[in-house]
C-alpha positions as MATLAB code, in Angstrom:
seq = 'MIGPRHPLADITGAVLAGGQSKRMGFDKARVRWQGETLIEIAVRILSVIFLWVIVVGGAAAAHPELTVPIFPDILPGGGAIVGVHAALTHAENQRVFVMACDIPFPNAALIRHLANLAPRAPWVIPQTDEGYYQPLFAVYSQACRPLFAELFAQGHRQIMRLADRLGPHIVAEPELRRFDPELRSFVNLNTPDELDAHLPGAAEECR';
ca = [
      15.267   24.149   -5.769;
      18.104   21.760   -3.848;
      19.994   20.393   -7.054;
      20.604   16.732   -6.928;
      22.384   15.911   -3.440;
      22.265   12.672   -1.616;
      19.870   12.684    0.577;
      20.928   12.964    4.718;
      21.429   10.238    6.365;
      22.322   11.346    9.765;
      19.070   13.385   10.701;
      15.070   11.935   10.475;
      12.581   14.151    8.876;
       9.228   14.086   10.544;
       5.755   14.984    9.728;
       3.438   16.427   12.395;
       0.022   14.645   11.342;
      -1.430   13.828   14.619;
      -3.221   17.554   14.931;
      -7.024   17.756   15.471;
      -8.073   20.557   13.074;
     -11.034   22.024   14.977;
     -10.885   24.810   13.525;
     -10.383   23.830    9.838;
     -13.335   21.227   10.494;
     -11.929   18.335    8.992;
      -8.391   17.253    8.182;
      -5.903   19.494    7.284;
      -3.627   16.976    5.815;
      -6.162   15.146    3.514;
      -6.458   19.186    2.054;
      -5.995   18.319   -1.883;
      -3.791   20.667   -4.158;
      -2.637   20.683   -7.409;
      -2.959   16.704   -7.280;
      -1.897   16.057   -3.946;
      -2.757   16.465   -0.466;
      -0.816   18.207    2.338;
       1.062   15.374    4.099;
       2.206   14.463    0.916;
       3.338   17.474   -0.750;
       5.337   17.135    3.089;
       6.593   13.646    2.805;
       8.040   14.138   -0.950;
       9.921   17.010   -0.086;
      11.276   15.781    2.739;
      12.029   12.420    1.117;
      14.555   14.442   -1.099;
      16.394   15.720    2.014;
      16.790   12.598    4.095;
      17.383    9.225    4.058;
      14.813    8.554    6.951;
      11.290    9.746    6.739;
       8.428    9.842    8.871;
       5.190   10.953   10.519;
       4.038   10.887   13.620;
      -0.034   11.217   15.250;
      -1.089    9.318   12.364;
      -3.162    6.063   11.439;
      -1.756    4.219    8.336;
      -5.157    3.807    7.808;
      -6.253    7.188    7.286;
      -3.527    7.509    4.848;
      -2.819    4.631    2.348;
      -1.097    6.379    0.073;
       2.101    7.141    1.921;
       5.261    4.399    1.486;
       7.229    5.953    4.862;
       6.430    4.213    7.666;
       3.514    5.697   10.532;
       3.735    6.005   14.004;
       1.567    7.431   17.141;
       2.111    9.525   19.573;
       3.345    8.440   22.907;
       2.086   10.923   25.138;
      -1.683   11.453   25.458;
      -4.005   14.382   24.465;
      -2.184   15.226   21.465;
      -0.849   18.863   20.863;
       2.529   20.199   19.353;
       4.795   19.475   22.209;
       3.054   15.860   22.214;
       3.639   15.374   18.087;
       7.992   16.860   18.699;
       8.178   14.463   21.506;
       6.689   10.911   19.741;
       8.545   12.132   16.464;
      12.177   12.051   18.633;
      11.272    8.768   19.978;
      10.368    6.373   17.016;
      13.570    8.773   14.876;
      16.308    6.952   13.348;
      18.452    9.411   14.180;
      20.114   11.772   17.360;
      18.232   14.810   15.589;
      14.885   15.230   13.586;
      13.392   18.084   11.431;
      10.080   18.593   12.153;
       7.569   20.013    9.771;
       3.429   20.320   10.378;
       1.852   18.780    8.447;
      -0.390   21.701    6.778;
       2.299   23.786    5.435;
       1.811   24.001    1.874;
       4.890   25.668    0.462;
       7.912   24.165    2.340;
      11.473   25.604    1.135;
      13.572   22.446    0.513;
      16.619   24.528    0.443;
      15.480   26.680    3.751;
      15.171   22.991    5.058;
      18.235   21.777    4.412;
      20.124   24.000    5.725;
      18.505   24.052    9.276;
      19.833   20.231    8.972;
      22.998   21.575    8.233;
      22.912   24.515   11.230;
      25.177   24.128   14.385;
      24.693   19.844   14.600;
      25.592   20.245   18.341;
      23.342   22.809   19.131;
      20.298   20.830   21.292;
      18.112   22.617   19.126;
      17.317   24.977   15.665;
      14.479   27.468   15.502;
      13.813   29.790   12.909;
      12.755   33.361   14.710;
      11.045   36.809   12.513;
      11.722   40.089   12.918;
       8.488   40.422   14.543;
       9.676   37.950   17.277;
       7.488   34.567   16.089;
       9.137   31.467   16.726;
       8.816   28.697   14.185;
       8.723   25.405   16.202;
       7.099   23.380   13.807;
       9.877   23.748   11.226;
      13.008   23.489   13.664;
      15.335   20.595   14.422;
      15.331   18.882   17.616;
      18.279   16.298   19.377;
      17.608   13.565   20.883;
      18.469   15.887   24.288;
      15.034   17.459   24.286;
      13.288   14.505   24.648;
      13.153   13.708   28.348;
      12.649   17.696   28.796;
       9.374   17.466   26.482;
       7.812   13.959   29.079;
       8.915   16.215   32.160;
       7.213   19.632   30.927;
       4.255   17.189   28.966;
       4.154   16.150   33.360;
       4.031   19.463   34.666;
       1.102   20.466   32.453;
       2.914   22.482   30.358;
       1.975   21.925   26.341;
       3.598   25.027   24.491;
       7.159   23.732   22.758;
       9.191   27.238   23.568;
       8.933   26.322   26.639;
      11.519   24.122   26.722;
      14.009   27.340   26.008;
      13.823   27.391   29.987;
      15.678   24.407   29.911;
      17.969   24.133   26.454;
      18.950   26.882   25.102;
      18.327   27.241   21.662;
      20.159   27.533   18.292;
      18.297   30.755   17.263;
      17.927   31.404   13.249;
      16.903   34.820   12.283;
      15.023   36.305    9.182;
      17.875   38.031    7.292;
      18.915   34.843    7.403;
      16.401   32.671    6.411;
      15.067   35.013    3.406;
      18.206   34.078    1.847;
      17.138   30.319    1.185;
      13.080   31.477    1.416;
      12.771   35.015    0.247;
       8.900   35.609    1.063;
       9.323   33.383    3.899;
       6.272   31.137    2.334;
       7.995   28.097    4.633;
       5.989   29.529    7.316;
       2.550   29.402    6.432;
       0.161   27.154    7.622;
      -3.465   26.681    7.349;
      -5.769   26.294   10.992;
      -9.086   28.054    8.901;
     -11.282   27.697    5.933;
     -10.556   31.305    5.501;
      -6.586   30.360    5.494;
      -6.789   27.907    3.110;
      -9.276   29.554    0.237;
      -6.127   32.326    0.540;
      -3.450   30.335   -0.047;
      -4.610   27.358   -1.552;
      -7.949   28.743   -3.802;
     -10.597   25.660   -4.159;
      -8.918   23.809   -2.505;
     -11.242   23.416    0.574;
     -13.823   22.531   -1.869;
     -12.037   18.874   -2.293;
     -12.510   18.274    1.053;
     -15.373   18.867    2.230;
];
């Protein structure tokens, strides 16, 4: 719970919805859980935190239930780096909090903390004790956008290649757990087995 605070106006919240869901077999954004699709859950939570919220990589016709702007990717081929680049391009602000659409349990307090953290850093990214970064639950500045385009043109598709060009502000697990003790914000759903494990019964509604 984040309490009755005003939405942040200096950072855009962006939901990435451009994945092809090949391993899932159907559109992950359309997974329905407790009366909402995953993309509705993401937009609802981000809309409490941020004044500006957008969806990128999707088509408006595919999500008629949404009331926020929906923008296409700009670089061809899809992928995470393409989605983050599009989010920065379409954002109203110098910074963007980016979240994948297949995260069922985003923690609003952690999102707000990341958004308020290190506002002058070129990007802010969580890292768990196992060494895993969470680039699709992170904050990026507009300084990243031309570098993403360059990396894409060079054939690179991994977001973390950006670290070779711009050092991020890394948020370590002890700090993350202050806001999200079980790190449920980093659960994402890529396969039917993962869907059944975390949202039992949800898959049947989507097939």
